[in-house]
MILO-939458 format. One record per residue (C-alpha): residue in one letter; chain; x, y, z. Coordinates in steps of 0.02 Angstrom, whole numbers. Example, Ala and Ser with C-alpha at 12.3 -4.5 7.8 and 13.67 -1.06 7.14 Angstrom:
MILO-939458
<rec residuo="A" cadena="A" px="615" py="-225" pz="390"/>
<rec residuo="S" cadena="A" px="684" py="-53" pz="357"/>
END
This chain:
MILO-939458
<rec residuo="M" cadena="A" px="6186" py="5256" pz="4544"/>
<rec residuo="I" cadena="A" px="6118" py="5106" pz="4451"/>
<rec residuo="P" cadena="A" px="6229" py="5100" pz="4296"/>
<rec residuo="A" cadena="A" px="6090" py="5047" pz="4177"/>
<rec residuo="L" cadena="A" px="5998" py="5209" pz="4218"/>
<rec residuo="A" cadena="A" px="6144" py="5328" pz="4195"/>
<rec residuo="P" cadena="A" px="6072" py="5408" pz="4035"/>
<rec residuo="I" cadena="A" px="5927" py="5487" pz="4129"/>
<rec residuo="F" cadena="A" px="6024" py="5563" pz="4274"/>
<rec residuo="H" cadena="A" px="6049" py="5738" pz="4211"/>
<rec residuo="G" cadena="A" px="5956" py="5902" pz="4232"/>
<rec residuo="P" cadena="A" px="5809" py="5894" pz="4353"/>
<rec residuo="L" cadena="A" px="5832" py="5707" pz="4382"/>
<rec residuo="E" cadena="A" px="6015" py="5719" pz="4433"/>
<rec residuo="P" cadena="A" px="5975" py="5737" pz="4620"/>
<rec residuo="Y" cadena="A" px="5882" py="5571" pz="4614"/>
<rec residuo="A" cadena="A" px="6031" py="5469" pz="4554"/>
<rec residuo="D" cadena="A" px="6053" py="5382" pz="4721"/>
<rec residuo="T" cadena="A" px="5874" py="5366" pz="4782"/>
<rec residuo="L" cadena="A" px="5862" py="5190" pz="4712"/>
<rec residuo="V" cadena="A" px="6012" py="5079" pz="4748"/>
<rec residuo="L" cadena="A" px="6064" py="4898" pz="4734"/>
<rec residuo="P" cadena="A" px="6097" py="4780" pz="4881"/>
<rec residuo="G" cadena="A" px="6248" py="4825" pz="4984"/>
<rec residuo="D" cadena="A" px="6252" py="5008" pz="4933"/>
<rec residuo="K" cadena="A" px="6163" py="5078" pz="5087"/>
<rec residuo="P" cadena="A" px="6165" py="5019" pz="5268"/>
<rec residuo="G" cadena="A" px="6013" py="5019" pz="5380"/>
<rec residuo="A" cadena="A" px="5890" py="4945" pz="5256"/>
<rec residuo="F" cadena="A" px="5744" py="4839" pz="5315"/>
<rec residuo="P" cadena="A" px="5620" py="4738" pz="5210"/>
<rec residuo="L" cadena="A" px="5489" py="4857" pz="5142"/>
<rec residuo="S" cadena="A" px="5350" py="4734" pz="5183"/>
<rec residuo="E" cadena="A" px="5387" py="4765" pz="5368"/>
<rec residuo="L" cadena="A" px="5327" py="4945" pz="5349"/>
<rec residuo="L" cadena="A" px="5150" py="4880" pz="5331"/>
<rec residuo="D" cadena="A" px="5157" py="4808" pz="5507"/>
<rec residuo="P" cadena="A" px="5053" py="4926" pz="5616"/>
<rec residuo="A" cadena="A" px="5183" py="4936" pz="5753"/>
<rec residuo="R" cadena="A" px="5324" py="4973" pz="5631"/>
<rec residuo="L" cadena="A" px="5223" py="5105" pz="5539"/>
<rec residuo="D" cadena="A" px="5168" py="5186" pz="5703"/>
<rec residuo="A" cadena="A" px="5350" py="5194" pz="5757"/>
<rec residuo="A" cadena="A" px="5399" py="5276" pz="5592"/>
<rec residuo="L" cadena="A" px="5263" py="5408" pz="5611"/>
<rec residuo="D" cadena="A" px="5318" py="5437" pz="5791"/>
<rec residuo="D" cadena="A" px="5494" py="5473" pz="5729"/>
<rec residuo="V" cadena="A" px="5426" py="5598" pz="5602"/>
<rec residuo="A" cadena="A" px="5323" py="5682" pz="5739"/>
<rec residuo="A" cadena="A" px="5477" py="5695" pz="5850"/>
<rec residuo="H" cadena="A" px="5570" py="5793" pz="5716"/>
<rec residuo="F" cadena="A" px="5430" py="5898" pz="5640"/>
<rec residuo="G" cadena="A" px="5315" py="5920" pz="5788"/>
<rec residuo="G" cadena="A" px="5127" py="5909" pz="5786"/>
<rec residuo="E" cadena="A" px="5010" py="5774" pz="5842"/>
<rec residuo="D" cadena="A" px="4896" py="5762" pz="5692"/>
<rec residuo="R" cadena="A" px="4934" py="5591" pz="5619"/>
<rec residuo="R" cadena="A" px="4849" py="5638" pz="5456"/>
<rec residuo="A" cadena="A" px="4976" py="5774" pz="5420"/>
<rec residuo="L" cadena="A" px="5121" py="5662" pz="5474"/>
<rec residuo="A" cadena="A" px="5061" py="5522" pz="5360"/>
<rec residuo="S" cadena="A" px="5043" py="5642" pz="5215"/>
<rec residuo="L" cadena="A" px="5219" py="5711" pz="5243"/>
<rec residuo="F" cadena="A" px="5286" py="5533" pz="5251"/>
<rec residuo="S" cadena="A" px="5197" py="5484" pz="5090"/>
<rec residuo="I" cadena="A" px="5260" py="5638" pz="4997"/>
<rec residuo="H" cadena="A" px="5439" py="5593" pz="5037"/>
<rec residuo="Y" cadena="A" px="5402" py="5412" pz="4998"/>
<rec residuo="V" cadena="A" px="5340" py="5444" pz="4821"/>
<rec residuo="H" cadena="A" px="5474" py="5574" pz="4786"/>
<rec residuo="I" cadena="A" px="5608" py="5447" pz="4827"/>
<rec residuo="L" cadena="A" px="5525" py="5304" pz="4732"/>
<rec residuo="M" cadena="A" px="5434" py="5373" pz="4582"/>
<rec residuo="P" cadena="A" px="5542" py="5494" pz="4481"/>
<rec residuo="V" cadena="A" px="5671" py="5364" pz="4431"/>
<rec residuo="V" cadena="A" px="5543" py="5224" pz="4411"/>
<rec residuo="V" cadena="A" px="5430" py="5330" pz="4300"/>
<rec residuo="V" cadena="A" px="5566" py="5410" pz="4192"/>
<rec residuo="A" cadena="A" px="5660" py="5247" pz="4169"/>
<rec residuo="N" cadena="A" px="5499" py="5167" pz="4110"/>
<rec residuo="L" cadena="A" px="5439" py="5306" pz="3995"/>
<rec residuo="V" cadena="A" px="5605" py="5366" pz="3923"/>
<rec residuo="L" cadena="A" px="5716" py="5212" pz="3925"/>
<rec residuo="G" cadena="A" px="5582" py="5077" pz="3912"/>
<rec residuo="H" cadena="A" px="5665" py="5002" pz="4066"/>
<rec residuo="H" cadena="A" px="5560" py="4914" pz="4198"/>
<rec residuo="L" cadena="A" px="5624" py="4922" pz="4376"/>
<rec residuo="P" cadena="A" px="5567" py="4797" pz="4509"/>
<rec residuo="V" cadena="A" px="5439" py="4879" pz="4623"/>
<rec residuo="A" cadena="A" px="5355" py="4732" pz="4711"/>
<rec residuo="L" cadena="A" px="5340" py="4764" pz="4898"/>
<rec residuo="D" cadena="A" px="5413" py="4596" pz="4945"/>
<rec residuo="D" cadena="A" px="5567" py="4626" pz="4839"/>
<rec residuo="L" cadena="A" px="5618" py="4797" pz="4903"/>
<rec residuo="A" cadena="A" px="5702" py="4864" pz="5058"/>
<rec residuo="L" cadena="A" px="5689" py="5038" pz="5132"/>
<rec residuo="V" cadena="A" px="5811" py="5156" pz="5218"/>
<rec residuo="L" cadena="A" px="5741" py="5295" pz="5328"/>
<rec residuo="D" cadena="A" px="5837" py="5455" pz="5363"/>
<rec residuo="E" cadena="A" px="5871" py="5534" pz="5532"/>
<rec residuo="E" cadena="A" px="5701" py="5620" pz="5526"/>
<rec residuo="G" cadena="A" px="5610" py="5455" pz="5502"/>
<rec residuo="L" cadena="A" px="5569" py="5491" pz="5320"/>
<rec residuo="P" cadena="A" px="5605" py="5379" pz="5169"/>
<rec residuo="D" cadena="A" px="5781" py="5407" pz="5105"/>
<rec residuo="H" cadena="A" px="5825" py="5262" pz="4989"/>
<rec residuo="F" cadena="A" px="5746" py="5108" pz="4915"/>
<rec residuo="V" cadena="A" px="5854" py="4954" pz="4890"/>
<rec residuo="L" cadena="A" px="5808" py="4857" pz="4733"/>
<rec residuo="P" cadena="A" px="5849" py="4672" pz="4713"/>
<rec residuo="H" cadena="A" px="5920" py="4700" pz="4538"/>
<rec residuo="D" cadena="A" px="5929" py="4834" pz="4404"/>
<rec residuo="G" cadena="A" px="5775" py="4781" pz="4307"/>
<rec residuo="H" cadena="A" px="5756" py="4742" pz="4123"/>
<rec residuo="A" cadena="A" px="5709" py="4817" pz="3955"/>
<rec residuo="D" cadena="A" px="5522" py="4815" pz="3923"/>
<rec residuo="G" cadena="A" px="5442" py="4847" pz="3755"/>
<rec residuo="E" cadena="A" px="5264" py="4856" pz="3823"/>
<rec residuo="A" cadena="A" px="5176" py="5010" pz="3751"/>
<rec residuo="D" cadena="A" px="5017" py="5011" pz="3857"/>
<rec residuo="P" cadena="A" px="5043" py="5128" pz="4006"/>
<rec residuo="F" cadena="A" px="4908" py="5038" pz="4104"/>
<rec residuo="V" cadena="A" px="5008" py="4878" pz="4092"/>
<rec residuo="R" cadena="A" px="5174" py="4965" pz="4123"/>
<rec residuo="F" cadena="A" px="5120" py="5055" pz="4281"/>
<rec residuo="R" cadena="A" px="5000" py="4928" pz="4357"/>
<rec residuo="P" cadena="A" px="5137" py="4854" pz="4470"/>
<rec residuo="L" cadena="A" px="5181" py="5026" pz="4537"/>
<rec residuo="V" cadena="A" px="5002" py="5083" pz="4564"/>
<rec residuo="F" cadena="A" px="4910" py="4929" pz="4625"/>
<rec residuo="E" cadena="A" px="5046" py="4811" pz="4685"/>
<rec residuo="H" cadena="A" px="5152" py="4939" pz="4776"/>
<rec residuo="L" cadena="A" px="5068" py="5106" pz="4814"/>
<rec residuo="E" cadena="A" px="4894" py="5040" pz="4850"/>
<rec residuo="P" cadena="A" px="4943" py="4930" pz="5000"/>
<rec residuo="V" cadena="A" px="5062" py="5061" pz="5068"/>
<rec residuo="F" cadena="A" px="4929" py="5196" pz="5059"/>
<rec residuo="A" cadena="A" px="4799" py="5082" pz="5137"/>
<rec residuo="A" cadena="A" px="4917" py="5051" pz="5283"/>
<rec residuo="L" cadena="A" px="4955" py="5237" pz="5305"/>
<rec residuo="A" cadena="A" px="4770" py="5280" pz="5300"/>
<rec residuo="A" cadena="A" px="4729" py="5146" pz="5428"/>
<rec residuo="R" cadena="A" px="4859" py="5208" pz="5552"/>
<rec residuo="S" cadena="A" px="4825" py="5393" pz="5531"/>
<rec residuo="G" cadena="A" px="4644" py="5419" pz="5482"/>
<rec residuo="L" cadena="A" px="4700" py="5512" pz="5326"/>
<rec residuo="S" cadena="A" px="4592" py="5492" pz="5172"/>
<rec residuo="T" cadena="A" px="4672" py="5388" pz="5036"/>
<rec residuo="K" cadena="A" px="4619" py="5526" pz="4915"/>
<rec residuo="V" cadena="A" px="4754" py="5636" pz="4991"/>
<rec residuo="L" cadena="A" px="4885" py="5499" pz="4976"/>
<rec residuo="W" cadena="A" px="4840" py="5459" pz="4797"/>
<rec residuo="T" cadena="A" px="4843" py="5643" pz="4751"/>
<rec residuo="N" cadena="A" px="5017" py="5657" pz="4826"/>
<rec residuo="A" cadena="A" px="5075" py="5520" pz="4707"/>
<rec residuo="A" cadena="A" px="4973" py="5569" pz="4555"/>
<rec residuo="N" cadena="A" px="5021" py="5753" pz="4572"/>
<rec residuo="L" cadena="A" px="5203" py="5700" pz="4562"/>
<rec residuo="F" cadena="A" px="5169" py="5585" pz="4413"/>
<rec residuo="E" cadena="A" px="5087" py="5727" pz="4318"/>
<rec residuo="A" cadena="A" px="5228" py="5847" pz="4364"/>
<rec residuo="I" cadena="A" px="5355" py="5723" pz="4295"/>
<rec residuo="L" cadena="A" px="5258" py="5718" pz="4132"/>
<rec residuo="R" cadena="A" px="5259" py="5907" pz="4119"/>
<rec residuo="E" cadena="A" px="5446" py="5910" pz="4154"/>
<rec residuo="L" cadena="A" px="5475" py="5784" pz="4015"/>
<rec residuo="E" cadena="A" px="5360" py="5881" pz="3901"/>
<rec residuo="G" cadena="A" px="5464" py="6036" pz="3931"/>
<rec residuo="T" cadena="A" px="5618" py="5951" pz="3858"/>
<rec residuo="G" cadena="A" px="5528" py="5924" pz="3692"/>
<rec residuo="Q" cadena="A" px="5628" py="5764" pz="3668"/>
<rec residuo="V" cadena="A" px="5510" py="5623" pz="3715"/>
<rec residuo="P" cadena="A" px="5335" py="5666" pz="3652"/>
<rec residuo="A" cadena="A" px="5284" py="5484" pz="3637"/>
<rec residuo="A" cadena="A" px="5332" py="5451" pz="3818"/>
<rec residuo="V" cadena="A" px="5233" py="5602" pz="3877"/>
<rec residuo="A" cadena="A" px="5082" py="5550" pz="3774"/>
<rec residuo="A" cadena="A" px="5085" py="5377" pz="3852"/>
<rec residuo="G" cadena="A" px="5088" py="5449" pz="4027"/>
<rec residuo="D" cadena="A" px="4950" py="5573" pz="3986"/>
<rec residuo="L" cadena="A" px="4839" py="5430" pz="3931"/>
<rec residuo="L" cadena="A" px="4848" py="5360" pz="4107"/>
<rec residuo="V" cadena="A" px="4813" py="5528" pz="4189"/>
<rec residuo="A" cadena="A" px="4666" py="5565" pz="4074"/>
<rec residuo="A" cadena="A" px="4573" py="5401" pz="4104"/>
<rec residuo="P" cadena="A" px="4446" py="5399" pz="4248"/>
<rec residuo="R" cadena="A" px="4445" py="5209" pz="4246"/>
<rec residuo="W" cadena="A" px="4575" py="5075" pz="4228"/>
<rec residuo="P" cadena="A" px="4544" py="4944" pz="4094"/>
<rec residuo="G" cadena="A" px="4423" py="4824" pz="4174"/>
<rec residuo="G" cadena="A" px="4328" py="4961" pz="4263"/>
<rec residuo="A" cadena="A" px="4430" py="4994" pz="4421"/>
<rec residuo="R" cadena="A" px="4439" py="5176" pz="4474"/>
<rec residuo="N" cadena="A" px="4600" py="5257" pz="4416"/>
<rec residuo="P" cadena="A" px="4682" py="5340" pz="4568"/>
<rec residuo="F" cadena="A" px="4801" py="5436" pz="4453"/>
<rec residuo="H" cadena="A" px="4659" py="5521" pz="4359"/>
<rec residuo="A" cadena="A" px="4666" py="5711" pz="4344"/>
<rec residuo="P" cadena="A" px="4758" py="5754" pz="4506"/>
<rec residuo="V" cadena="A" px="4780" py="5937" pz="4456"/>
<rec residuo="R" cadena="A" px="4691" py="6072" pz="4359"/>
<rec residuo="Y" cadena="A" px="4755" py="6221" pz="4264"/>
<rec residuo="E" cadena="A" px="4668" py="6387" pz="4288"/>
<rec residuo="P" cadena="A" px="4709" py="6567" pz="4336"/>
<rec residuo="G" cadena="A" px="4757" py="6600" pz="4515"/>
<rec residuo="P" cadena="A" px="4865" py="6721" pz="4613"/>
<rec residuo="G" cadena="A" px="5005" py="6771" pz="4496"/>
<rec residuo="G" cadena="A" px="4920" py="6714" pz="4337"/>
<rec residuo="E" cadena="A" px="4891" py="6543" pz="4259"/>
<rec residuo="G" cadena="A" px="4924" py="6408" pz="4386"/>
<rec residuo="R" cadena="A" px="4935" py="6222" pz="4414"/>
<rec residuo="W" cadena="A" px="4828" py="6172" pz="4562"/>
<rec residuo="R" cadena="A" px="4807" py="6011" pz="4659"/>
<rec residuo="R" cadena="A" px="4628" py="5951" pz="4669"/>
<rec residuo="V" cadena="A" px="4650" py="5884" pz="4847"/>
<rec residuo="C" cadena="A" px="4749" py="5971" pz="4985"/>
<rec residuo="C" cadena="A" px="4896" py="5876" pz="5060"/>
<rec residuo="V" cadena="A" px="4850" py="5939" pz="5237"/>
<rec residuo="R" cadena="A" px="5031" py="5973" pz="5285"/>
<rec residuo="Y" cadena="A" px="4973" py="6143" pz="5345"/>
<rec residuo="L" cadena="A" px="4913" py="6051" pz="5501"/>
<rec residuo="L" cadena="A" px="5094" py="6033" pz="5554"/>
<rec residuo="P" cadena="A" px="5175" py="6172" pz="5657"/>
<rec residuo="E" cadena="A" px="5245" py="6319" pz="5559"/>
<rec residuo="R" cadena="A" px="5183" py="6253" pz="5392"/>
<rec residuo="G" cadena="A" px="5062" py="6347" pz="5284"/>
<rec residuo="Y" cadena="A" px="4977" py="6302" pz="5123"/>
<rec residuo="C" cadena="A" px="5082" py="6240" pz="4977"/>
<rec residuo="S" cadena="A" px="5099" py="6356" pz="4828"/>
<rec residuo="N" cadena="A" px="4981" py="6248" pz="4723"/>
<rec residuo="C" cadena="A" px="4858" py="6209" pz="4863"/>
<rec residuo="P" cadena="A" px="4673" py="6212" pz="4816"/>
<rec residuo="H" cadena="A" px="4641" py="6317" pz="4971"/>
<rec residuo="V" cadena="A" px="4750" py="6455" pz="4896"/>
<rec residuo="L" cadena="A" px="4648" py="6450" pz="4736"/>
<rec residuo="A" cadena="A" px="4484" py="6448" pz="4832"/>
<rec residuo="G" cadena="A" px="4542" py="6598" pz="4933"/>
<rec residuo="K" cadena="A" px="4576" py="6696" pz="4773"/>
<rec residuo="K" cadena="A" px="4404" py="6653" pz="4707"/>
<rec residuo="R" cadena="A" px="4324" py="6713" pz="4869"/>
<rec residuo="D" cadena="A" px="4424" py="6874" pz="4860"/>
<rec residuo="D" cadena="A" px="4373" py="6901" pz="4679"/>
<rec residuo="A" cadena="A" px="4191" py="6878" pz="4726"/>
<rec residuo="K" cadena="A" px="4199" py="7013" pz="4860"/>
<rec residuo="I" cadena="A" px="4172" py="7179" pz="4773"/>
<rec residuo="A" cadena="A" px="4154" py="7329" pz="4888"/>
<rec residuo="P" cadena="A" px="4000" py="7439" pz="4857"/>
<rec residuo="G" cadena="A" px="4112" py="7585" pz="4814"/>
<rec residuo="A" cadena="A" px="4195" py="7482" pz="4680"/>
<rec residuo="I" cadena="A" px="4026" py="7438" pz="4607"/>
<rec residuo="F" cadena="A" px="3972" py="7620" pz="4597"/>
<rec residuo="A" cadena="A" px="4141" py="7667" pz="4523"/>
<rec residuo="R" cadena="A" px="4115" py="7540" pz="4386"/>
<rec residuo="L" cadena="A" px="3939" py="7602" pz="4351"/>
<rec residuo="G" cadena="A" px="3998" py="7782" pz="4344"/>
<rec residuo="S" cadena="A" px="4132" py="7740" pz="4217"/>
<rec residuo="R" cadena="A" px="4007" py="7673" pz="4092"/>
END
């Protein structure tokens, strides 16, 4: 655990206490910038395929990215929003540890960051979005053929889920509001498309009101994996079922009038 971040490691965030570490805490780390090398990234995806099966590189890249953002983002986002603490996220400054399945397990930070009084969420999260995730996602897309829309939805879906988790505590409304500003904006200041814009929608689905991804993560293409519980295909299937009304049901409705 990074001592400066100890106040946030309770409740849902407790399992993430050791996902970001300082130099010397975890063996097997390699410079994160090396992951962008095509041969190194291909080898990483080969390792994932060896453990999870399947030959569809799109699904393997999506699975890799989901683990990647779940290791990186929860602590980075909550530290920023709740503690006003900026962690170093530049690609050239970080190292990565992969687990035995070839998936991201830990990030090694060069230092424990610093307090940051910046209020603008677009300034606060620009390094994470454009200086870190964008080149990683571009490399994954290039080696797998997966659309970057899927990769960005994997990250933005998590970001929005973190906001809803914080909202549920009722303790940091200003932090949640700052994050929601970023999610609500279709464009970044200056006009660039905002890849974190509206990754989910809320509407009724199987089981009642639901939270649904706008873009499928395509992990169902891997062996023995179906759709995720918040997959847009699940919602689309419900809508198709609702639209299919048997003739007998129609006459029954007419007769009851």
